[in-house]
Backbone as a printed PyTorch tensor [residue, N CA C, xyz], in Angstrom:
tensor([[[-181.9640,  -87.3270,  -65.9810],
         [-180.8010,  -86.2250,  -67.1690],
         [-181.6190,  -85.2300,  -67.5980]],

        [[-180.8160,  -84.5900,  -68.3940],
         [-181.3590,  -83.5340,  -68.8170],
         [-181.4220,  -83.8040,  -70.0610]],

        [[-182.2860,  -82.9040,  -70.9400],
         [-182.0180,  -82.8710,  -72.6420],
         [-181.5630,  -82.1320,  -72.7300]],

        [[-181.0580,  -82.1740,  -74.4940],
         [-179.9440,  -82.1110,  -75.2530],
         [-179.8280,  -80.2010,  -74.9730]],

        [[-181.3890,  -79.6350,  -74.6520],
         [-181.3840,  -78.1330,  -75.0880],
         [-180.9230,  -77.5920,  -73.9600]],

        [[-181.4010,  -78.4760,  -72.6790],
         [-181.1820,  -77.9250,  -71.5930],
         [-179.7480,  -77.6090,  -71.3160]],

        [[-178.9380,  -79.0440,  -72.1210],
         [-177.6030,  -79.2400,  -71.8450],
         [-176.9980,  -77.9710,  -72.9320]],

        [[-177.5740,  -77.9640,  -73.7620],
         [-177.2040,  -76.9640,  -74.7040],
         [-177.2370,  -75.2820,  -74.3960]],

        [[-178.2370,  -75.4040,  -73.6280],
         [-178.5370,  -74.4800,  -73.0460],
         [-177.7370,  -74.0280,  -71.8820]],

        [[-177.3840,  -75.0650,  -71.3480],
         [-176.2870,  -75.0730,  -70.3870],
         [-174.9940,  -74.7150,  -70.5200]],

        [[-174.5100,  -75.1500,  -71.7760],
         [-173.5510,  -75.1000,  -72.3800],
         [-173.3760,  -73.4840,  -72.8850]],

        [[-174.4870,  -73.1810,  -73.3870],
         [-174.1130,  -71.8160,  -73.5370],
         [-174.1470,  -71.0750,  -72.6550]],

        [[-175.0050,  -71.2640,  -71.5850],
         [-174.6220,  -70.2240,  -70.7160],
         [-173.0160,  -70.1770,  -69.6030]],

        [[-172.8280,  -71.9410,  -69.7910],
         [-171.6320,  -71.6900,  -69.1170],
         [-170.1670,  -71.2570,  -69.9500]],

        [[-170.3890,  -71.3710,  -71.4220],
         [-169.5540,  -70.4020,  -72.2020],
         [-169.8390,  -68.8930,  -71.8170]],

        [[-171.1480,  -68.6700,  -72.2930],
         [-171.3680,  -67.3270,  -71.4570],
         [-170.6850,  -66.4890,  -70.7150]],

        [[-171.0180,  -68.1130,  -69.4320],
         [-170.0450,  -67.2370,  -68.0290],
         [-168.6180,  -67.2440,  -68.1490]],

        [[-168.1360,  -68.3880,  -69.0940],
         [-167.3070,  -68.3750,  -69.1040],
         [-166.4590,  -66.9000,  -70.0890]],

        [[-167.4580,  -66.8500,  -70.7120],
         [-166.6090,  -65.5050,  -71.7410],
         [-167.0290,  -64.2890,  -70.6530]],

        [[-168.0020,  -64.2660,  -69.8790],
         [-168.0500,  -62.9770,  -69.1650],
         [-166.7700,  -63.1880,  -68.3110]],

        [[-166.4010,  -64.0050,  -67.5900],
         [-165.3920,  -64.2540,  -66.7330],
         [-164.1130,  -63.8610,  -67.5590]],

        [[-164.2440,  -64.1510,  -68.3300],
         [-162.8950,  -64.2830,  -69.5220],
         [-163.1210,  -62.6330,  -69.3230]],

        [[-163.8160,  -62.1920,  -70.0310],
         [-164.0620,  -61.0360,  -70.2580],
         [-163.6970,  -60.0130,  -68.8290]],

        [[-164.0750,  -60.1400,  -67.8710],
         [-164.5660,  -59.5980,  -66.4180],
         [-162.5120,  -59.8120,  -66.2470]],

        [[-161.9020,  -60.5880,  -66.4820],
         [-160.8600,  -61.0860,  -65.8980],
         [-160.1140,  -60.5490,  -66.9630]],

        [[-159.8600,  -60.0360,  -68.3210],
         [-159.5840,  -59.1270,  -69.2760],
         [-159.8580,  -57.7520,  -68.3650]],

        [[-160.8750,  -57.5350,  -68.4150],
         [-160.9480,  -55.8810,  -67.9200],
         [-160.1410,  -56.0110,  -66.6400]],

        [[-160.3160,  -56.6920,  -65.9670],
         [-159.4360,  -56.8310,  -64.2920],
         [-157.9650,  -56.1730,  -64.9680]],

        [[-157.3280,  -57.5710,  -66.0880],
         [-156.0500,  -57.3750,  -66.1160],
         [-155.9450,  -55.5320,  -67.0030]],

        [[-157.1170,  -55.2530,  -67.4680],
         [-156.8690,  -53.9740,  -68.2430],
         [-156.7540,  -52.9720,  -67.0320]],

        [[-157.9810,  -53.5390,  -66.0230],
         [-157.9750,  -52.2390,  -65.2220],
         [-156.5330,  -51.9510,  -64.6120]],

        [[-155.8700,  -53.3040,  -63.8900],
         [-154.8630,  -53.3430,  -63.4090],
         [-153.6080,  -52.9320,  -64.1030]],

        [[-153.4340,  -53.0710,  -66.0550],
         [-152.8790,  -52.4660,  -65.9460],
         [-153.0570,  -50.8490,  -66.2740]],

        [[-154.1030,  -50.4780,  -66.3680],
         [-154.0860,  -49.1410,  -66.4370],
         [-154.0040,  -48.3970,  -65.0930]],

        [[-154.2410,  -49.3260,  -64.2020],
         [-153.7250,  -48.6420,  -62.9770],
         [-152.5150,  -48.8710,  -62.8380]],

        [[-152.0760,  -49.7320,  -63.0540],
         [-150.2330,  -49.6720,  -63.0490],
         [-149.9640,  -48.9370,  -64.0350]],

        [[-150.3740,  -48.5800,  -65.0560],
         [-149.6650,  -47.6050,  -65.9200],
         [-150.0220,  -46.1960,  -65.2750]],

        [[-151.2890,  -45.7860,  -64.4490],
         [-151.6720,  -44.5610,  -64.3190],
         [-150.3390,  -44.8810,  -62.9360]],

        [[-150.1420,  -45.1250,  -62.2320],
         [-149.1320,  -45.3970,  -60.9580],
         [-148.0170,  -45.5360,  -61.5070]],

        [[-147.5150,  -45.9100,  -62.5860],
         [-146.7470,  -45.7880,  -63.2240],
         [-145.7680,  -44.2390,  -63.3930]],

        [[-147.3960,  -43.8690,  -64.2960],
         [-146.9480,  -42.6040,  -64.7580],
         [-146.9290,  -41.4860,  -63.5700]],

        [[-147.9900,  -42.0310,  -62.5070],
         [-147.8880,  -41.0890,  -60.9590],
         [-146.3190,  -41.1220,  -60.9990]],

        [[-145.8830,  -42.2610,  -60.1630],
         [-144.6240,  -42.6600,  -59.6120],
         [-143.7030,  -41.9820,  -60.4180]],

        [[-143.6300,  -41.7210,  -61.8510],
         [-142.9440,  -41.1710,  -62.8390],
         [-142.9210,  -39.6780,  -62.9370]],

        [[-144.2360,  -39.3150,  -62.8710],
         [-144.4570,  -37.7520,  -62.5750],
         [-143.8520,  -37.1140,  -61.5030]],

        [[-144.1780,  -38.3440,  -60.1870],
         [-143.7430,  -37.9390,  -58.5270],
         [-141.7890,  -37.9940,  -58.7230]],

        [[-141.6270,  -38.9710,  -59.4020],
         [-139.5560,  -38.7910,  -59.3840],
         [-139.2820,  -37.7440,  -60.0880]],

        [[-140.2340,  -37.2550,  -61.0900],
         [-139.6800,  -35.8190,  -61.9920],
         [-139.8790,  -34.8830,  -61.5410]],

        [[-140.9340,  -34.7570,  -60.5900],
         [-141.3630,  -33.7370,  -59.5760],
         [-140.4860,  -34.0020,  -58.2230]],

        [[-139.9140,  -34.8920,  -57.9490],
         [-138.5140,  -35.1060,  -57.4040],
         [-137.5420,  -34.5150,  -57.4660]],

        [[-137.5560,  -34.9890,  -58.7440],
         [-136.0740,  -34.7420,  -59.5630],
         [-135.8870,  -33.3320,  -59.9770]],

        [[-137.1690,  -32.8700,  -60.1360],
         [-136.5240,  -31.4890,  -60.8520],
         [-136.8040,  -30.6560,  -59.2790]],

        [[-137.6850,  -30.9830,  -58.3040],
         [-137.1790,  -30.5730,  -56.7760],
         [-135.8890,  -30.6220,  -56.3070]],

        [[-134.7530,  -31.3820,  -56.7240],
         [-133.8630,  -31.7110,  -56.3790],
         [-132.8430,  -30.7970,  -57.2710]],

        [[-133.2350,  -30.7770,  -58.7680],
         [-132.8240,  -29.7310,  -59.4580],
         [-132.6370,  -28.5450,  -58.8240]],

        [[-133.5730,  -28.3040,  -58.8010],
         [-134.0300,  -26.4420,  -58.3780],
         [-133.1920,  -26.3690,  -57.0810]],

        [[-133.5760,  -27.1850,  -56.0250],
         [-133.0230,  -27.1710,  -54.7760],
         [-131.2390,  -27.0080,  -55.0450]],

        [[-130.9940,  -28.0910,  -56.0790],
         [-129.3190,  -27.7750,  -56.5420],
         [-129.0610,  -26.2450,  -57.0650]],

        [[-129.5160,  -26.0440,  -57.8350],
         [-129.6540,  -24.5370,  -58.3860],
         [-129.5910,  -23.8130,  -57.6040]],

        [[-130.7630,  -23.7670,  -56.3200],
         [-130.7550,  -22.3610,  -55.7400],
         [-129.4410,  -23.0720,  -54.5580]],

        [[-129.3170,  -23.6380,  -54.3690],
         [-127.9090,  -24.3410,  -53.4400],
         [-126.5740,  -23.7520,  -54.2100]],

        [[-126.1200,  -23.5990,  -56.0260],
         [-125.4980,  -23.3620,  -56.3390],
         [-125.5990,  -21.8450,  -56.4010]],

        [[-126.6320,  -21.1500,  -55.9760],
         [-126.6770,  -19.7210,  -56.5550],
         [-126.3940,  -19.2850,  -54.7280]],

        [[-127.0370,  -20.2590,  -54.5260],
         [-126.2280,  -19.8240,  -52.9240],
         [-124.9570,  -19.4550,  -52.6270]],

        [[-124.4900,  -20.7110,  -53.0100],
         [-122.8690,  -20.6620,  -52.9640],
         [-122.1110,  -19.8160,  -54.1640]],

        [[-122.5090,  -19.1820,  -54.9410],
         [-122.4310,  -18.3350,  -55.9040],
         [-122.3850,  -17.1360,  -55.3180]],

        [[-123.5030,  -16.8070,  -54.8810],
         [-123.5660,  -15.5140,  -53.6390],
         [-122.3510,  -15.5330,  -52.5880]],

        [[-122.0040,  -16.7990,  -51.8010],
         [-121.6180,  -16.7110,  -50.6660],
         [-119.9690,  -16.4260,  -51.3910]],

        [[-120.0730,  -16.9930,  -52.3320],
         [-118.3230,  -16.7550,  -52.9800],
         [-118.1920,  -15.4090,  -53.1230]],

        [[-119.2660,  -14.8440,  -54.0180],
         [-119.3580,  -13.2800,  -54.6320],
         [-118.8270,  -12.2940,  -53.1520]],

        [[-119.7720,  -12.6260,  -52.0940],
         [-119.4160,  -11.8530,  -50.9480],
         [-118.5900,  -11.9480,  -50.5890]],

        [[-118.0700,  -13.0120,  -50.2270],
         [-116.4180,  -13.3140,  -50.2080],
         [-115.2650,  -12.4680,  -50.8660]],

        [[-115.6870,  -13.1430,  -52.0550],
         [-114.7640,  -12.2490,  -52.7740],
         [-115.2190,  -10.4740,  -52.4310]],

        [[-116.1200,  -10.0750,  -52.3270],
         [-116.1690,   -8.9050,  -52.3520],
         [-115.7470,   -8.0780,  -50.9450]],

        [[-116.1450,   -8.9650,  -50.0730],
         [-115.0180,   -8.8630,  -48.4650],
         [-114.1400,   -8.7240,  -48.6310]],

        [[-113.0710,   -9.9040,  -49.1210],
         [-111.5850,   -9.8420,  -49.2360],
         [-111.4250,   -8.4360,  -50.3490]],

        [[-112.0370,   -8.4520,  -51.5280],
         [-111.8660,   -7.2150,  -51.4370],
         [-111.7880,   -5.9680,  -51.1360]],

        [[-112.7480,   -5.7880,  -50.2540],
         [-112.9840,   -4.5310,  -49.3740],
         [-111.7440,   -4.5770,  -48.5250]],

        [[-111.4610,   -5.9600,  -47.9010],
         [-110.7210,   -5.9990,  -46.7270],
         [-109.4250,   -5.5350,  -47.4820]],

        [[-108.6640,   -5.9850,  -48.8130],
         [-107.5850,   -5.7110,  -49.6600],
         [-107.5740,   -4.3360,  -50.0890]],

        [[-108.3660,   -3.7400,  -50.0490],
         [-108.7670,   -2.3860,  -50.4140],
         [-108.3370,   -1.0460,  -48.8840]],

        [[-109.0840,   -2.2350,  -48.0280],
         [-108.4610,   -1.3070,  -46.9490],
         [-107.5030,   -1.3610,  -46.1890]],

        [[-106.6650,   -2.3790,  -46.2340],
         [-105.3860,   -3.0630,  -45.9520],
         [-104.3990,   -1.9590,  -46.8550]],

        [[-104.9900,   -1.8240,  -48.1650],
         [-103.8900,   -0.5410,  -49.0830],
         [-104.2820,    0.3370,  -48.2850]],

        [[-105.5430,    1.0100,  -48.0880],
         [-105.3260,    2.5370,  -47.6530],
         [-104.7730,    2.5680,  -46.2960]],

        [[-104.8370,    1.3570,  -45.7140],
         [-104.0740,    1.5490,  -44.3110],
         [-102.6320,    1.9940,  -44.6710]],

        [[-102.2140,    0.7290,  -45.3200],
         [-100.6130,    0.9850,  -45.8800],
         [-100.2040,    2.2700,  -46.2970]],

        [[-101.1760,    2.6250,  -47.1550],
         [-100.9120,    4.1920,  -47.5540],
         [-100.7400,    5.1260,  -46.7500]],

        [[-102.1010,    4.9540,  -46.0530],
         [-102.0630,    5.8150,  -44.6770],
         [-100.8340,    5.6190,  -43.7130]],

        [[-100.5230,    4.5780,  -43.2660],
         [ -98.9010,    4.0820,  -42.4930],
         [ -98.0750,    4.7310,  -43.2210]],

        [[ -98.0780,    4.4210,  -44.6180],
         [ -96.4370,    4.9830,  -45.3840],
         [ -96.3210,    6.8390,  -45.3790]],

        [[ -97.5030,    7.2100,  -45.3870],
         [ -98.1990,    8.7380,  -45.2530],
         [ -97.1580,    9.2020,  -44.2780]],

        [[ -98.1170,    8.6750,  -43.2040],
         [ -97.7470,    8.9300,  -41.5270],
         [ -96.3320,    9.1170,  -41.4710]],

        [[ -95.6850,    7.7440,  -42.0140],
         [ -94.4910,    7.5680,  -41.8710],
         [ -93.4820,    8.4790,  -42.7590]],

        [[ -93.5460,    9.1960,  -43.9180],
         [ -93.5360,   10.2230,  -44.3310],
         [ -93.0860,   11.3340,  -43.1930]],

        [[ -94.1180,   11.2590,  -43.4960],
         [ -94.7880,   12.9250,  -42.4340],
         [ -93.6170,   12.9630,  -41.3340]],

        [[ -93.7130,   11.7410,  -40.4740],
         [ -92.7480,   11.8890,  -39.4770],
         [ -90.9830,   11.4620,  -39.8500]],

        [[ -90.9260,   11.3300,  -41.0800],
         [ -89.8160,   11.5000,  -41.5170],
         [ -88.9970,   12.9960,  -41.5910]],

        [[ -90.0330,   13.3700,  -42.5200],
         [ -89.7500,   15.1740,  -43.0680],
         [ -89.9610,   15.9300,  -41.6050]],

        [[ -90.6520,   15.3900,  -40.8360],
         [ -90.8810,   16.1000,  -39.7230],
         [ -89.5700,   15.9060,  -38.8590]],

        [[ -88.9350,   14.6720,  -38.4290],
         [ -87.6040,   14.8110,  -37.9380],
         [ -86.7210,   15.2630,  -38.7640]],

        [[ -86.8700,   15.0420,  -40.1350],
         [ -85.4410,   15.8050,  -40.8290],
         [ -85.7220,   17.4410,  -40.5100]],

        [[ -87.0460,   17.9640,  -40.6910],
         [ -87.0680,   19.5760,  -40.4390],
         [ -86.1920,   19.5160,  -39.2010]],

        [[ -87.1370,   18.7910,  -38.0070],
         [ -86.3970,   18.9140,  -36.1670],
         [ -84.5630,   19.0240,  -36.4230]],

        [[ -84.5310,   17.9900,  -37.1270],
         [ -82.7710,   17.4900,  -37.2120],
         [ -82.0880,   18.9180,  -37.6450]],

        [[ -82.5950,   19.2780,  -39.0490],
         [ -82.1070,   20.7050,  -40.1630],
         [ -82.6480,   21.7430,  -38.7950]],

        [[ -83.8810,   21.8930,  -38.3190],
         [ -83.4520,   22.9630,  -37.0910],
         [ -82.6140,   23.1530,  -36.1570]],

        [[ -82.2880,   21.6830,  -35.7120],
         [ -81.0240,   21.4920,  -34.4080],
         [ -80.2630,   21.6020,  -34.9720]],

        [[ -79.9110,   21.9030,  -36.2820],
         [ -78.4500,   21.8330,  -37.0720],
         [ -78.1760,   23.1070,  -37.0460]],

        [[ -79.4900,   23.7300,  -37.7050],
         [ -79.4510,   25.4250,  -37.9090],
         [ -78.9140,   25.5190,  -36.1430]],

        [[ -79.8210,   25.5610,  -35.3070],
         [ -79.4420,   26.7220,  -34.0580],
         [ -78.2460,   26.1280,  -33.6980]],

        [[ -77.9120,   24.7930,  -33.7680],
         [ -76.3330,   24.3600,  -33.5100],
         [ -75.6120,   25.2230,  -34.2310]],

        [[ -75.6670,   25.5880,  -35.5240],
         [ -74.6510,   26.3030,  -36.2150],
         [ -74.7190,   27.8490,  -35.3940]],

        [[ -76.1670,   28.0000,  -35.6440],
         [ -75.9560,   29.4350,  -35.1220],
         [ -75.1770,   29.3250,  -33.3980]],

        [[ -75.7590,   28.6500,  -32.4700],
         [ -74.9790,   29.0390,  -31.4660],
         [ -73.5580,   28.7080,  -31.6990]],

        [[ -73.1180,   27.7460,  -32.2470],
         [ -71.7500,   28.1600,  -32.4740],
         [ -71.3710,   29.2480,  -33.0460]],

        [[ -71.9580,   29.9850,  -34.5020],
         [ -71.5790,   31.0790,  -34.3890],
         [ -71.4300,   32.5780,  -33.6110]],

        [[ -72.4000,   32.2900,  -32.8580],
         [ -72.7410,   33.1620,  -31.8450],
         [ -71.6300,   33.1930,  -30.8340]],

        [[ -71.1140,   31.5930,  -30.3040],
         [ -70.4130,   31.3220,  -29.7280],
         [ -69.0990,   31.6700,  -30.1020]],

        [[ -68.8510,   31.7560,  -31.7650],
         [ -67.3370,   32.3690,  -32.4050],
         [ -67.2530,   33.8260,  -32.0850]],

        [[ -68.4120,   34.5300,  -32.4430],
         [ -68.8410,   35.6250,  -32.1200],
         [ -68.5060,   36.4790,  -31.5300]],

        [[ -69.1150,   35.7300,  -29.9440],
         [ -68.8530,   36.0870,  -28.4600],
         [ -67.1090,   35.9840,  -28.4970]],

        [[ -66.8950,   34.7660,  -29.1710],
         [ -65.0780,   34.9350,  -28.3250],
         [ -64.4700,   35.4460,  -29.3920]],

        [[ -65.0680,   36.1890,  -30.6320],
         [ -64.2380,   37.2840,  -31.4040],
         [ -64.1290,   38.3320,  -30.4220]],

        [[ -65.3950,   38.8120,  -29.8380],
         [ -65.5190,   39.9980,  -29.6070],
         [ -65.0890,   40.3720,  -28.3480]],

        [[ -64.2910,   38.9310,  -27.3750],
         [ -63.7340,   38.9230,  -26.4330],
         [ -62.4940,   39.0900,  -26.8060]],

        [[ -61.8510,   38.3490,  -27.5300],
         [ -60.7510,   38.1580,  -28.0690],
         [ -60.3170,   40.0200,  -28.7510]],

        [[ -61.5540,   40.0920,  -29.1160],
         [ -61.2610,   42.1070,  -29.8350],
         [ -60.8270,   42.8590,  -28.3590]],

        [[ -62.1260,   42.3420,  -27.3370],
         [ -62.1140,   43.3890,  -26.3680],
         [ -60.7990,   43.0320,  -25.5060]],

        [[ -60.0350,   41.8760,  -25.6460],
         [ -58.7050,   41.7540,  -24.5200],
         [ -57.7840,   42.1270,  -25.6220]],

        [[ -57.8950,   42.6520,  -26.8630],
         [ -56.5440,   43.2560,  -27.4660],
         [ -56.7660,   44.4030,  -27.6650]],

        [[ -58.0650,   45.1880,  -27.3570],
         [ -58.3310,   46.1370,  -27.1520],
         [ -57.7840,   47.1440,  -25.7300]],

        [[ -58.1170,   45.9800,  -25.2020],
         [ -57.9600,   46.1490,  -23.4710],
         [ -56.1010,   46.1560,  -23.5230]],

        [[ -55.3400,   45.0430,  -24.4430],
         [ -53.9740,   45.0440,  -24.9550],
         [ -53.5650,   46.8130,  -25.2260]],

        [[ -53.8800,   46.7320,  -26.2240],
         [ -53.5700,   48.0040,  -26.5280],
         [ -53.6470,   49.4020,  -25.7080]],

        [[ -55.0070,   48.9630,  -25.0690],
         [ -55.2370,   50.6660,  -24.2030],
         [ -53.9410,   50.7470,  -23.0170]],

        [[ -53.9320,   49.2690,  -22.7830],
         [ -53.0370,   49.0900,  -21.5470],
         [ -51.3240,   49.6670,  -22.0590]],

        [[ -51.0570,   48.8110,  -23.8340],
         [ -49.6910,   49.5910,  -24.1550],
         [ -49.8580,   51.1090,  -24.2580]],

        [[ -51.0570,   51.2850,  -24.6260],
         [ -51.2260,   52.7600,  -24.8840],
         [ -50.5820,   53.3770,  -23.6150]],

        [[ -51.3570,   53.2140,  -22.5200],
         [ -51.4630,   53.9660,  -21.5270],
         [ -49.7180,   53.7550,  -21.0180]],

        [[ -48.9070,   52.3900,  -20.9850],
         [ -47.9350,   52.4210,  -20.8290],
         [ -46.8680,   53.5810,  -21.1610]],

        [[ -47.0520,   53.6550,  -22.8230],
         [ -46.5110,   54.2490,  -23.4700],
         [ -46.7090,   55.7740,  -23.4100]],

        [[ -47.7290,   56.2280,  -22.7760],
         [ -48.4200,   57.7440,  -22.4570],
         [ -47.6160,   57.5860,  -20.9140]],

        [[ -47.4860,   57.0920,  -20.5470],
         [ -47.0430,   56.5850,  -19.0530],
         [ -45.2570,   57.1420,  -19.4460]],

        [[ -44.6340,   56.4390,  -19.9480],
         [ -43.3800,   57.0110,  -20.0600],
         [ -43.1110,   58.1260,  -20.7280]],

        [[ -44.2060,   58.2570,  -21.4810],
         [ -44.3110,   59.5770,  -22.3110],
         [ -44.3730,   61.0170,  -21.3160]],

        [[ -45.2770,   60.6600,  -20.8010],
         [ -45.7400,   61.4590,  -19.2090],
         [ -44.3750,   61.5260,  -18.3120]],

        [[ -43.7530,   60.7420,  -18.2030],
         [ -42.1070,   60.8110,  -17.4690],
         [ -41.3290,   61.9740,  -17.9630]],

        [[ -41.3130,   61.4820,  -19.1620],
         [ -40.4170,   62.4840,  -19.7750],
         [ -40.9750,   63.8030,  -19.9910]],

        [[ -42.0420,   64.0340,  -20.3080],
         [ -43.0230,   65.3910,  -20.0540],
         [ -42.3870,   65.8560,  -18.5590]],

        [[ -42.6330,   65.0870,  -17.5300],
         [ -42.3310,   65.4970,  -16.2300],
         [ -40.9030,   66.1680,  -16.3540]],

        [[ -39.8600,   65.4990,  -16.8790],
         [ -39.0220,   66.0970,  -17.0450],
         [ -38.7020,   67.3760,  -17.7070]],

        [[ -39.4010,   67.0380,  -18.6070],
         [ -39.4650,   68.7610,  -19.0050],
         [ -39.7120,   69.7510,  -18.4640]],

        [[ -41.1600,   69.3510,  -17.5510],
         [ -41.4800,   70.1850,  -17.0970],
         [ -40.5090,   70.9760,  -15.9970]],

        [[ -39.8780,   69.7420,  -15.1790],
         [ -38.8720,   70.6330,  -14.5020],
         [ -37.9890,   71.5110,  -15.0650]],

        [[ -37.2240,   70.9650,  -16.3250],
         [ -36.4860,   71.6550,  -16.9760],
         [ -37.6340,   72.9630,  -17.1500]],

        [[ -38.5740,   73.1550,  -17.6710],
         [ -39.1730,   74.3660,  -18.2340],
         [ -39.3470,   75.4920,  -16.7640]],

        [[ -39.8800,   74.2400,  -15.7050],
         [ -39.6790,   75.7330,  -14.3630],
         [ -38.5150,   76.2080,  -14.3380]],

        [[ -37.5360,   75.7480,  -14.6440],
         [ -36.2060,   76.6780,  -14.3210],
         [ -35.5920,   77.4800,  -15.7490]],

        [[ -36.5160,   76.9530,  -16.8450],
         [ -36.7230,   77.8500,  -18.2460],
         [ -36.6770,   79.3040,  -18.1220]],

        [[ -36.7590,   79.9170,  -19.5180],
         [ -36.6560,   81.4310,  -19.0890],
         [ -38.6850,   81.3250,  -19.5210]],

        [[ -39.0770,   79.9460,  -19.8320],
         [ -40.7320,   80.0940,  -19.7410],
         [ -40.9650,   80.5380,  -18.2280]],

        [[ -40.4400,   80.1490,  -17.2940],
         [ -40.8260,   80.6260,  -15.7810],
         [ -40.6920,   82.0460,  -15.1050]],

        [[ -39.8500,   82.3230,  -15.9040],
         [ -40.1930,   84.0290,  -15.7700],
         [ -41.0100,   84.4610,  -16.1250]],

        [[ -41.3270,   84.2240,  -17.3440],
         [ -42.4300,   84.7800,  -17.5860],
         [ -43.8430,   83.8830,  -17.2300]],

        [[ -43.5890,   83.3370,  -16.7460],
         [ -45.3980,   82.4930,  -16.2940],
         [ -45.1670,   82.5880,  -14.6160]],

        [[ -44.2200,   82.5980,  -14.2720],
         [ -44.3350,   82.8720,  -12.6410],
         [ -44.0180,   81.6940,  -11.9400]],

        [[ -45.0430,   81.3860,  -11.3770],
         [ -45.6330,   80.3950,  -10.6500],
         [ -46.2500,   79.1830,  -11.3620]],

        [[ -46.8550,   79.4150,  -12.3610],
         [ -47.5280,   78.9470,  -13.3120],
         [ -46.6220,   77.9850,  -14.3240]],

        [[ -45.7680,   77.7020,  -13.7840],
         [ -44.6550,   76.7360,  -14.7070],
         [ -45.4890,   75.0660,  -15.2010]],

        [[ -45.7900,   75.4420,  -14.2800],
         [ -46.8070,   73.7540,  -14.5480],
         [ -47.2070,   73.6780,  -15.8920]],

        [[ -47.9930,   74.7440,  -15.8520],
         [ -49.0520,   74.7830,  -17.1060],
         [ -48.0800,   74.7280,  -18.3010]],

        [[ -47.2680,   75.3990,  -18.6450],
         [ -46.2070,   74.9540,  -19.0400],
         [ -46.0140,   73.8450,  -19.4570]],

        [[ -45.3570,   73.3590,  -18.7270],
         [ -45.2470,   71.5270,  -18.9220],
         [ -45.9100,   70.8420,  -19.1000]],

        [[ -47.5580,   71.3710,  -18.8190],
         [ -48.4290,   70.3890,  -19.2840],
         [ -48.4360,   70.3670,  -20.8850]],

        [[ -48.6260,   71.6040,  -20.8680],
         [ -48.7740,   72.0840,  -22.4130],
         [ -47.7210,   71.0760,  -23.2380]],

        [[ -46.6610,   71.2330,  -23.0850],
         [ -45.4880,   70.8560,  -23.7180],
         [ -45.9770,   69.2090,  -23.6680]],

        [[ -46.4490,   68.4580,  -22.6740],
         [ -46.4500,   67.2380,  -22.4300],
         [ -47.4480,   66.7080,  -23.3350]],

        [[ -48.1720,   68.0150,  -23.1450],
         [ -49.6410,   67.5710,  -24.4200],
         [ -49.1510,   67.4730,  -25.6190]],

        [[ -48.7780,   68.2980,  -26.1450],
         [ -47.5880,   68.5000,  -27.7930],
         [ -46.5750,   67.4400,  -27.7060]],

        [[ -46.1630,   66.9180,  -27.0260],
         [ -45.2060,   65.7800,  -27.1910],
         [ -46.0730,   64.2510,  -27.4060]],

        [[ -46.9700,   64.1320,  -26.6070],
         [ -48.1710,   63.0790,  -26.8650],
         [ -48.5240,   63.4010,  -28.0750]],

        [[ -49.1530,   64.2590,  -28.7440],
         [ -50.0080,   64.5950,  -29.9340],
         [ -49.0020,   64.1110,  -30.7750]],

        [[ -47.2150,   64.5420,  -30.6890],
         [ -46.9250,   64.4160,  -31.6590],
         [ -46.1710,   62.9300,  -31.6720]],

        [[ -45.9480,   62.3790,  -30.6340],
         [ -45.9870,   61.0150,  -30.5420],
         [ -47.0920,   60.1830,  -31.7180]],

        [[ -48.1020,   60.4450,  -31.2670],
         [ -48.9250,   59.6240,  -32.3950],
         [ -49.2530,   59.5380,  -33.6210]]])
């Protein structure tokens, strides 16, 4: 059997061992807790980093979307402006074409009116010519009638006193008489 001192020393050693074990277990626990804390901290930081990355990605995505929207709105605006320009150009070309057509129609009307007026003039000229020809023919007829009377007078004149004076030139006297009568008839 062991002596009391040995027992005490054993007990002390045993106690010290226990104490050491307990301290070691506490240290381990502390280390474990510390490691857990560090791990949790690291995980938290990683989570935060991931969340920040996600937020950044979201922000970037939102920025991209905004830029796309802006680009689309710009494109839409440019398209609208181009459409407006095209519409105004079309309207202007239509107006110009209408004006051209109106001018053409106006010119055609004028030319038609000129043709009509020219035709009227021609018809008037013809009718005047016809009238003039009729007048001339009537005049000729009158002159012929007068000439017939003058001939009679000439025949008379041949047998008249003038024939004695003129001799064979009685016809000249008759022609003079005829001329005088025609002048007087006018």
